[in-house]
C-alpha positions, 0 to 999 in steps of 0.5 A: 333446818339451818345450813346447807352443805358446808355453810356452818362455822364452829368456834371453840374457846377453851383456853381459860376457866370458862370454855364455850362454843359458838356456831354461826353461818357466814358472818352471822353468829347464831348461838353461844353455848357454854361448856359445863364447869361441873366437869373437865373441858374434855368431858363436856366439850363434844356434848356442848358442840352437839347442843349448839348444833341442836339449838340451830337445828343443824348437824356437823355434816354442814360444817364448813370451817372451825375457828379454835383459840390456840392460846396461850392459856390452860394446858389441858383446855388448850390441848383438848380444844385443839385436838377436837378441832383437828379431829373434826377437821380431819373427819369432816374435811372442813377448813381450820383456822388458828386464833391466837388468844390475844386476838380474841381478847382484842375483839372482847375489848374493841377491835379498833382500840390500841391495846397491849395484851399480856397473857400466861404470866409467870416469873415476871414474863408474859406472852405479849401482843401489841394492837396498834392502828392497822396492825397486830404484832406477833406474840412474844414472851417478854418481861414486865419492864419491856411491856411497860416500856413498849406500851408507852412508846406506842402510845397505848394506855391499856393492858389487857390480861386474862389473869386476876390482878392479884395473880400478876402483881408485878404487872399490876404494880408496874402498870399503876406506876406508869399510869396505865390501865390494867384490865382483866378480860375473859373472851368467850367463843363469840370473840374467837368467832369474830377474830376467826372470821377476820382471819378467814377473810385473809385466807390464813387456813391452818394445817390440821397436821401441823396445828399446835397450841401456843405454849410460851414455856414448858407446861407445869405438868411436864416440868414436874414430871421431869423433876420427879424423874430427876 
C-alpha cells in the first residue's frame, strides 16, 4: 500500500468542461484520473476520487493535503469541487490549499514563460493575471483593451485563455492586431497539483470555513433567477 499517515495529496480540477483528479505523495504525482463527461461533475467527482485512491492502493485516511482549483470557471463545477474539498478537509482534518485557475494555466504553458492569462470572458472583460519573471499578479476583471495594453508594456507576447477563440472574438481580434499570440489552454488536475505544490511550499493554507470559488461576476443562474423574480 502506498502512503503512510497523512502522506497522500489530492488535487481537484473542475473549473472547465473536462474535470479530473490527481493524487500523489510528497512532490511526486502518482496518478491522474478523469471525471466522466457522461454525467455532471457532482455525479462522478467522488467516485473518481475513490478510483484514484484505489489505483495507488491507498485510502482517504492517508490524505494529508488537498489542492483545489478555485476558478474562475464554470459555476456548477467550481461549486461542487470547492464544496467537496472543504468537506474532505473538515472530515479528515487535512490541510487545504486554494489554487487560482490562472496558476494552473501557467503550469500547463510553462511555469517560467512570461504570460497573460485571461479567463471567464464576457462582455469584453476578463479575469486576468500577468505572469512576469519572479512574479504572478493577483487576478482582476479588466477590459480587452487593458489586457492588450498591459501585456505590451510588460513585454508579454502570449495570452492564454480557456475559452475557444470563436467565443472570445474581441480578445482574439485585439491580440491579432497587436501581434500577440492567443493560445487556448485547458489545465487538468496535474497542473493544479504542480501549482498547489508551489503554493504549499510557501505555506499559504486556506481556511475551509472561508474558502470560496472565484466568481468575477454574478453567476448567470443567479442573474436569471433575479430577472424572473423581477
